[in-house]
C-alpha positions, 0 to 999 in steps of 0.5 A: 557124125552129124557134121557141123552144118548138120548141126547148125540146121538142126539147132536153126530147125529147133528155134523155128520150131519153138517160134511162133511166126509173130515171135520172128517177125518180133524179133526180126522187127527188133534186129531191123530197129523198127521204130514202132516194135518197142511201142507195141511189145509194151503196150502187149506185155507191159500190163502182164509183166508188171502184175507178176513184178508186182506179185514178187517185190509188193511195190509198184515203183520197184516193178516198174523200174525192173521193167523199164531196166528190162526193156532197156536192156532189150534195146541195147541188146536187140542184134544180140537176141538169141531166143528159144522159146516163145518171146513171152516166155522169154520176157517172164523168165528174163524178168524173174532173173531180174527180180532175183536180183533186186534182193540185193537192191536197197528197196528189197533191203528195207522190204528184208528189215521190215520182214523181220522187224528190227525196226518198227520203221525203215527210216529208224533202223540201226547201223548195225542192222542195216551192215548185217543186211548189207552183208547178207545182200553181199553174200547173196550176190555172189552165191545168186553169180555163182550158179550156172545160167540153166540152173539158175532159170529152172530154180527162178520159174520154181521158187518165183512162180511156183511151177511144177517141174513138169511145167517148168521142163515144158517151157524150158524144153527139157527132161523132168530129170534135167529140172530136178538137177538144175533146181538141186545144184542151185540149192545146193550153191546156195546152202553152201553159201548161205546156211553157216549165217545165223539164224536171226540174220538171214531168217525168212530169207533163208528159208525162201531160197532154201526150201 
């Protein structure tokens, strides 16, 4: 039976195997409070991440806000970072999770109102419509929070980045069957907590989450 020390060596080997030398150096510089590393990360990844965010949100300002929050969070938690994939994939996965969370933001509320055509303009939406969206937003938030982290990541890779199960498996370093179980679990949780909403209220958003 492997000892605790053996397990630590094994885990360390896995992490090093999956991280490039550049990624290892990046993490080391982050944890060492290197004053130049954040500027380098910004220059290297900002445009790519902004493009991903914009394709998902349709708003430059929303995308920039999400990215700023992402980089600030990395700075705050730099000494706690545990990364099991490339740094770029870590950033993209973190971004997808933040985009998913932005569904319940005020800006995304307005975009949802537009998609349902509750009113011709956002500024003239009715109090009843706003209340429905607020209720739905709270429901989505609670449902998303119930999805275990691994299942949520697999689900967002599949749903937001249109990756195949094989691609998700390769990116996360797990089997296809595990990916399928994660996605099925996420969908089951969402269906259980969102499925009772009337179609007029949840409409296309329900289709997006549960398809």
